[in-house]
C-alpha positions in Angstrom: -0.8 -10.7 -4.0 2.8 -10.6 -3.9 5.6 -9.5 -2.2 8.6 -7.7 -3.4 11.5 -5.7 -3.0 11.0 -1.8 -3.1 14.4 -1.0 -5.7 12.8 -3.2 -8.4 8.9 -2.1 -9.6 7.7 -0.1 -6.4 10.0 2.6 -7.0 8.0 3.7 -10.2 5.0 4.2 -7.9 3.6 7.4 -7.2 3.3 6.8 -3.4 0.6 8.6 -1.1 -0.1 8.2 2.6 -3.0 7.3 4.1 -5.3 10.0 5.1 -5.5 8.1 8.8 -1.8 8.5 9.1 -3.0 12.4 11.1 1.1 12.7 11.3 1.5 9.9 13.6 4.4 7.5 12.8 2.2 4.4 12.5 1.5 4.5 8.8 0.8 3.0 5.2 1.5 4.5 2.0 -0.4 3.9 -1.0 1.3 3.0 -4.7 -0.9 3.5 -7.8 1.2 1.3 -10.5 -1.7 1.2 -12.8 -2.6 -2.1 -12.9 -1.6 -3.1 -9.2 -1.6 -1.2 -6.0 1.5 -1.1 -4.0 1.3 -0.9 0.2 4.6 -0.2 2.1 5.1 1.3 5.8 6.0 4.1 5.6 8.8 3.9 8.3 10.5 0.7 6.9 10.4 1.3 3.5 13.1 -0.6 3.1 11.1 -4.2 3.9 8.9 -3.8 0.7 6.3 -3.9 -0.8 2.8 -5.6 -1.0 1.1 -5.7 -4.7 -2.3 -6.1 -5.0 -4.4 -6.6 -8.3 -7.8 -4.7 -9.0 -9.7 -7.4 -7.5 -7.4 -8.5 -4.3 -7.0 -4.4 -3.9 -10.9 -4.1 -3.9 -11.4 -7.2 -1.5 -8.9 -5.1 0.9 -10.3 -2.0 0.8 -13.7 -3.9 1.6 -12.6 -5.8 4.0 -10.8 -2.5 6.1 -14.5 -0.4 5.5 -16.2 -3.2 7.0 -14.0 -3.5 10.7 -13.4 0.4 11.1 -17.2 1.7 10.1 
C-alpha cells in the first residue's frame, strides 16, 4: 500500500462510493486503476489516496468482511 496525492495518478481512476454509505457523509470511495485499487475519503478527497496492489486489496477486503460478518 502506498499513499499518493489525488491530483497525481488518482485522478485517472473511475471512483465508486461504498455500497454501505447509504447517503451518510461518512463514506469512502474506491477507484479502479487497473492493477491498483485506490481508496479515499469522500469528504476529504484533497487529503490523498491510499493505493493497494491486487494482493493487498484482497487481504483488506477479506479482513473487512470478517470483521462485519
